ROGUKOL-746397 format. One record per residue: residue number from 1; residue in one letter; x, y, z of N, C-alpha, C in turn. Coordinates in nm, 4 decimals, decimal comma. Each point is the difference from the previous one (the first is absolute). Last residue first. Example, Ala and Ser with C-alpha at 12.3 -4.5 7.8 and 13.67 -1.06 7.14 Angstrom:
REM residues 2
REC   k r       nx       ny       nz      cax      cay      caz       cx       cy       cz
REC   2 S   1,2850  -0,2250   0,7080   0,0820   0,1190   0,0060  -0,0770   0,1090   0,0730
REC   1 A   0,0290  -0,5720  -0,0070  -0,0890   0,1190   0,0000   0,0900   0,1200   0,0000
This chain:
REM residues 122
REC   k r       nx       ny       nz      cax      cay      caz       cx       cy       cz
REC 122 T  -2,4112   2,1600  -1,0895  -0,0917  -0,1012  -0,0859  -0,1410  -0,0239   0,1522
REC 121 P   0,4046   0,4132  -0,1508  -0,0126  -0,0554   0,0804  -0,0996  -0,1243  -0,0689
REC 120 I   0,3795   0,2238  -0,2784  -0,1165  -0,0037  -0,0072  -0,0465  -0,0897   0,1391
REC 119 R   0,4757   0,1339  -0,1061  -0,0911  -0,0509   0,0023  -0,0895   0,0624   0,0631
REC 118 T   0,3935   0,3048  -0,0545  -0,0996  -0,0142  -0,1056  -0,0978  -0,1340   0,0128
REC 117 R   0,3721   0,0239   0,3209  -0,0989   0,1775  -0,0051  -0,0498  -0,0404  -0,1081
REC 116 R   0,2358  -0,3930   0,0203  -0,0822   0,0400   0,1721  -0,0573   0,1568  -0,0203
REC 115 E   0,2739  -0,1544  -0,3683  -0,1293  -0,0625   0,0003  -0,0692   0,0294   0,0960
REC 114 F   0,3862   0,2381   0,0509  -0,0772   0,0163  -0,1023  -0,1172  -0,0726  -0,0720
REC 113 A   0,3460  -0,1387   0,3204  -0,0617   0,1011   0,0562  -0,0783   0,0591  -0,1335
REC 112 S   0,2584  -0,3555  -0,1508  -0,1348  -0,0355   0,1159  -0,0378   0,0458   0,0674
REC 111 T   0,3089   0,1634  -0,3661  -0,1387  -0,0177  -0,0404  -0,1046  -0,0979   0,0884
REC 110 K   0,4354   0,1453   0,1913  -0,0647   0,1489  -0,1014  -0,1338  -0,0497  -0,0135
REC 109 R   0,3004  -0,3639   0,1617  -0,0839   0,1187   0,1403  -0,0874   0,1076  -0,0697
REC 108 I   0,3441  -0,2442  -0,2926  -0,1760  -0,1046   0,0317  -0,0715   0,0613   0,1018
REC 107 E   0,3843   0,2504  -0,1686  -0,1150  -0,0131  -0,1172  -0,0480  -0,1095   0,0530
REC 106 Y   0,3552   0,0335   0,2941  -0,1492   0,1089  -0,0147  -0,0597  -0,0166  -0,1056
REC 105 E   0,2577  -0,3044   0,0235  -0,0405  -0,0387   0,1382  -0,1185   0,1276   0,0033
REC 104 E   0,3221  -0,0539  -0,3509  -0,1148  -0,0845  -0,0137  -0,0671   0,0037   0,0870
REC 103 L   0,3803   0,2535   0,0116  -0,0623   0,0698  -0,0593  -0,0893  -0,1517  -0,0249
REC 102 L   0,3199  -0,1209   0,2781  -0,0859   0,0751   0,0459  -0,1130   0,1289  -0,0712
REC 101 T   0,2590  -0,3342  -0,1949  -0,0741  -0,0507   0,1230  -0,0683   0,0713   0,0357
REC 100 R   0,3506   0,1694  -0,2935  -0,1514  -0,0888  -0,0344  -0,0862  -0,0385   0,0563
REC  99 E   0,3723   0,1574   0,1970  -0,0664   0,1247   0,0006  -0,0872  -0,0993  -0,1237
REC  98 D   0,3354  -0,2854   0,1818  -0,0604   0,0733   0,0792  -0,1353   0,1106  -0,0177
REC  97 D   0,2940  -0,1412  -0,3748  -0,0919  -0,1037   0,0899  -0,0900   0,0234   0,0577
REC  96 E   0,2042   0,4198  -0,3049   0,0354  -0,1796   0,1014  -0,0929  -0,0557   0,0287
REC  95 L  -0,1285   0,2776  -0,4182   0,0143   0,0463   0,1634   0,0869  -0,1717   0,0337
REC  94 F  -0,1716   0,0964  -0,4660   0,1100   0,0902  -0,0090   0,0135   0,0295   0,1884
REC  93 E  -0,3700  -0,3180  -0,2179   0,1824  -0,0461  -0,0272   0,0698   0,1007   0,0720
REC  92 A  -0,4157   0,1107   0,0096   0,0035  -0,0792   0,0847   0,1372  -0,0718  -0,0267
REC  91 L  -0,2324   0,2025  -0,2893   0,0671   0,1169   0,0377   0,0795  -0,0931   0,1538
REC  90 D  -0,1505  -0,1694  -0,4675  -0,0475  -0,0035   0,1439   0,1088   0,0733   0,0684
REC  89 A   0,0657  -0,0619  -0,5514   0,0887  -0,0671   0,1415  -0,1044   0,1376   0,1021
REC  88 R  -0,0909   0,0053  -0,4642  -0,0974  -0,1029   0,0648   0,0425  -0,0100   0,0984
REC  87 E   0,2794   0,2697  -0,2734  -0,1984   0,0539   0,0424  -0,0566  -0,0970   0,0616
REC  86 Y   0,4344  -0,0952  -0,1401   0,0254   0,0841   0,0784  -0,1373   0,0693   0,0571
REC  85 A   0,0483  -0,3013  -0,3145   0,0195  -0,1082   0,1227  -0,0150   0,1209   0,1015
REC  84 A  -0,0292   0,1449  -0,4446  -0,1629  -0,0804   0,0257   0,0595  -0,0612   0,1296
REC  83 E   0,3615   0,1836  -0,1710  -0,0647   0,1721  -0,0071  -0,1468  -0,0887   0,0830
REC  82 D   0,4560  -0,2549  -0,0008  -0,0916  -0,0077  -0,0885  -0,0703   0,0677   0,0681
REC  81 D   0,4031   0,0110   0,1565   0,0665   0,0043  -0,1643  -0,1715  -0,0606  -0,0810
REC  80 F   0,1350   0,2274   0,5387  -0,0870  -0,0724  -0,0337   0,0074   0,0401  -0,1812
REC  79 E   0,2783   0,2335   0,3446   0,0478  -0,1093  -0,0059  -0,1741  -0,1114  -0,0793
REC  78 N  -0,0305   0,4440   0,0571   0,1177   0,0016  -0,1436   0,0443  -0,1892   0,0806
REC  77 K  -0,3464   0,2173   0,2991  -0,0992   0,0256  -0,1509   0,1500  -0,0979  -0,1405
REC  76 A   0,0013   0,1029   0,4941   0,0058  -0,1452  -0,0596   0,0502  -0,0128  -0,1451
REC  75 E  -0,1910   0,3921   0,2854   0,1707   0,0050  -0,0182   0,0420  -0,1336  -0,1004
REC  74 L  -0,4783   0,0524   0,1196   0,0447   0,0580  -0,0822   0,1623   0,0148  -0,0293
REC  73 K  -0,1808  -0,2703   0,3717  -0,0494   0,0003  -0,1641   0,0304   0,0440  -0,1375
REC  72 N   0,0429   0,1246   0,5200   0,1113  -0,0925  -0,0653  -0,0500  -0,0674  -0,1423
REC  71 R  -0,2991   0,3257   0,1220   0,1500   0,0725   0,0617   0,1380  -0,0842  -0,0611
REC  70 A  -0,4322  -0,2079   0,1194  -0,0114   0,1046  -0,1505   0,1361   0,0920  -0,0346
REC  69 A  -0,0481  -0,2968   0,3933   0,0240  -0,0087  -0,0511  -0,0502   0,0261  -0,1835
REC  68 K  -0,0120   0,2918   0,4326   0,1626  -0,0513  -0,0370  -0,0032  -0,1277  -0,1155
REC  67 A  -0,4612   0,1574   0,0817   0,0894   0,1813  -0,0150   0,1314  -0,1004  -0,0659
REC  66 H  -0,2943  -0,2422   0,2169  -0,0441  -0,0393  -0,1415   0,1035   0,1117  -0,1085
REC  65 L  -0,0194  -0,0844   0,5379   0,1009  -0,0573  -0,1015   0,0015  -0,0530  -0,1383
REC  64 R  -0,2325   0,3917   0,2919   0,1925   0,0466  -0,0709   0,0307  -0,1508  -0,0555
REC  63 A  -0,4880  -0,0341   0,1082   0,0752   0,0829  -0,1511   0,1069   0,0327  -0,0130
REC  62 L  -0,0959  -0,2708   0,3732  -0,0794  -0,0640  -0,1369   0,0597   0,0863  -0,0529
REC  61 E   0,0552   0,1835   0,3890   0,0750  -0,1299  -0,0274   0,0335  -0,0564  -0,0984
REC  60 R  -0,3951   0,3293   0,1230   0,1582   0,0117  -0,0339   0,0575  -0,0447  -0,0327
REC  59 A  -0,3690  -0,2194   0,1662  -0,0434   0,0754  -0,1788   0,1320   0,0914   0,0384
REC  58 E   0,0272  -0,2195   0,3921   0,0030  -0,0965  -0,0696  -0,0419   0,0330  -0,1994
REC  57 Y  -0,0091   0,3422   0,3926   0,1105  -0,0625  -0,0098  -0,0084  -0,0553  -0,0860
REC  56 S  -0,4239   0,1606   0,0849   0,1143   0,0650  -0,0707   0,1767  -0,0537  -0,0155
REC  55 F  -0,3265  -0,2734   0,2795  -0,0467   0,0469  -0,1427   0,0832   0,0354  -0,1429
REC  54 T   0,0929   0,0233   0,4962  -0,0163  -0,1576  -0,0981  -0,0288   0,0579  -0,1391
REC  53 K  -0,0885   0,3001   0,2975   0,1428   0,0120  -0,0276   0,0338  -0,1133  -0,0445
REC  52 A  -0,4559   0,0043   0,1167   0,0155   0,1142  -0,1398   0,2139  -0,0480   0,0067
REC  51 Q  -0,1703  -0,2294   0,3467  -0,0512  -0,0426  -0,1562   0,0184   0,1136  -0,0999
REC  50 E   0,1095   0,1199   0,4385   0,1520  -0,0944  -0,0093  -0,1045  -0,0282  -0,2028
REC  49 T  -0,1450   0,5346   0,1312  -0,0563  -0,2136   0,0627   0,1071  -0,1138  -0,0256
REC  48 E  -0,0207   0,5556  -0,1442   0,0364  -0,0390   0,1471  -0,0242  -0,1529   0,0589
REC  47 S   0,2453   0,2379  -0,4807  -0,0794  -0,0460   0,0743  -0,0279   0,0006   0,1241
REC  46 A   0,2860   0,2560  -0,3016  -0,1421   0,0357   0,0668  -0,0917  -0,0883   0,0669
REC  45 E   0,3818  -0,1576  -0,2074   0,0523   0,1082   0,0665  -0,0851   0,0734   0,0956
REC  44 Y  -0,0485  -0,3147  -0,3300   0,0214  -0,1064   0,0979   0,0483   0,1661   0,1095
REC  43 A  -0,1408   0,1613  -0,4446  -0,0738  -0,0311   0,1021   0,0410  -0,1275   0,1439
REC  42 A   0,3206   0,1869  -0,3147  -0,0740   0,1085   0,0867  -0,1290  -0,0573   0,0667
REC  41 D   0,2454  -0,3487  -0,2029   0,0368   0,0815   0,0609  -0,0027   0,0903   0,0672
REC  40 F  -0,2491  -0,1154  -0,4014   0,0035  -0,0882   0,1154   0,0734   0,0260   0,1347
REC  39 R   0,0542   0,2701  -0,3746  -0,1261   0,0118   0,0416  -0,0278  -0,0728   0,1254
REC  38 E   0,4128  -0,0501  -0,2609   0,0050   0,1264   0,1295  -0,1022  -0,0151   0,0337
REC  37 A  -0,0169  -0,3477  -0,3234   0,1125  -0,0116   0,1386  -0,0136   0,1042   0,0812
REC  36 A  -0,2041   0,0684  -0,3858  -0,1066  -0,0989   0,0586   0,0831  -0,0029   0,1287
REC  35 R   0,2732   0,1607  -0,3000  -0,1160   0,1351   0,0206  -0,1090  -0,0614   0,0900
REC  34 E   0,4119  -0,2978  -0,1923  -0,0231   0,0833   0,0843  -0,0583   0,1099   0,0473
REC  33 Y  -0,1842  -0,2690  -0,3724   0,0531  -0,0243   0,1244   0,0658   0,0328   0,1380
REC  32 E  -0,0829   0,1981  -0,4281  -0,1194  -0,0065   0,0502  -0,0092  -0,1005   0,1303
REC  31 E   0,3601   0,0439  -0,2260  -0,0146   0,1713   0,0288  -0,1005  -0,0556   0,0600
REC  30 L   0,0919  -0,3614  -0,2441   0,0732   0,0804   0,1407   0,0074   0,1143   0,0932
REC  29 A  -0,2044  -0,0968  -0,3851  -0,1126  -0,1385   0,0758   0,1147   0,0226   0,0940
REC  28 G   0,1020   0,2273  -0,3846  -0,1109   0,0664   0,0562  -0,0864  -0,0857   0,1140
REC  27 E   0,3441  -0,1746  -0,2377   0,0793   0,0982   0,0900  -0,1248   0,0875   0,0692
REC  26 L  -0,0629  -0,3906  -0,3121   0,0461  -0,0451   0,1501   0,0270   0,1270   0,0545
REC  25 D  -0,3644  -0,0934  -0,3563   0,0777   0,0910   0,0478   0,1016  -0,0326   0,1025
REC  24 G  -0,3264  -0,2823  -0,2201   0,1133   0,0393  -0,0510   0,1099   0,0507   0,0211
REC  23 N  -0,5489  -0,1027   0,1707   0,0553   0,0583  -0,1557   0,1518  -0,0006  -0,0594
REC  22 A  -0,0444  -0,1658   0,3675  -0,1595  -0,0673  -0,0561   0,0685   0,0414  -0,1162
REC  21 R   0,1800   0,2811   0,3288   0,0802  -0,1142  -0,0544  -0,0525  -0,1172  -0,0805
REC  20 A  -0,3029   0,3637   0,1950   0,1690   0,0587  -0,1343   0,0728  -0,1314  -0,0231
REC  19 E  -0,3379  -0,0637   0,3006  -0,0457   0,0848  -0,1274   0,0772   0,0163  -0,1221
REC  18 E   0,1263  -0,0955   0,5116  -0,0231  -0,1260  -0,0909  -0,0904   0,0111  -0,1233
REC  17 A   0,1018   0,3982   0,2452   0,0860  -0,0330  -0,0398   0,0017  -0,1787  -0,0534
REC  16 A  -0,3414   0,2591   0,1658   0,0493   0,0689  -0,1177   0,1370  -0,0664  -0,0557
REC  15 E  -0,2236  -0,0894   0,4085  -0,0829  -0,1024  -0,1513   0,1091   0,0595  -0,1097
REC  14 Y   0,1420   0,1611   0,3542   0,0757  -0,1547  -0,0011  -0,1366  -0,0229  -0,1053
REC  13 A  -0,0853   0,3851   0,1640   0,1081   0,0614  -0,0779   0,0699  -0,1866  -0,0542
REC  12 D  -0,3678   0,0990   0,2589  -0,0316   0,0088  -0,1274   0,1291   0,0031  -0,0869
REC  11 D   0,0187  -0,1078   0,4707  -0,0930  -0,1034  -0,0866   0,0019   0,0175  -0,1077
REC  10 G   0,1932   0,3615   0,2607   0,0385  -0,1257  -0,0031   0,0366  -0,0809  -0,0842
REC   9 K  -0,3525   0,3456   0,1141   0,0986  -0,0073  -0,0943   0,1030  -0,0445  -0,0415
REC   8 I  -0,2506  -0,1756   0,3215  -0,0951   0,0602  -0,0576   0,0401   0,0438  -0,1243
REC   7 Y   0,2071  -0,0215   0,3899  -0,0046  -0,1433  -0,0186  -0,0451   0,0382  -0,1392
REC   6 Y   0,0037   0,4278   0,2150   0,1062  -0,0734  -0,0317   0,0136  -0,1114  -0,1002
REC   5 D  -0,3389   0,1282   0,2071  -0,0079   0,0806  -0,1115   0,1458  -0,0347  -0,0341
REC   4 V  -0,1327  -0,2117   0,4499  -0,0574  -0,0286  -0,1362  -0,0051   0,0184  -0,1743
REC   3 A   0,2244   0,2561   0,4580   0,0539  -0,2011  -0,0950  -0,0934  -0,0580  -0,1050
REC   2 E  -0,1594   0,4114   0,2012   0,1164   0,0432  -0,0475   0,0718  -0,1757  -0,1160
REC   1 M  -0,3374   0,0026   0,3801  -0,0251   0,0550  -0,1984   0,1092  -0,0171  -0,0417
């Protein structure tokens, strides 16, 4: 159950990061993404099944990639002449192509896993 507790804490931090990012607080989002990655890593280490390890690993990598993109975007702020263009720029634009592909794959898997867990039986 330790893995579940860490995963829940990681998910809470990830959701806080998404909320901070939506509210324009990229620095706060970066901190929360990093916290989420740490908690998902702890969940991975405490996992007893391969499925739990897979969920924790993918969640950790998703949080880690978002943290890296947020950090890169913060560092690139001075390169933008237009503040509005900077604000509109998607985080994925601040990753390498292979990292962007991984980010998209992990986001799809996270959404699919969430839908499976919350689906109402018919």
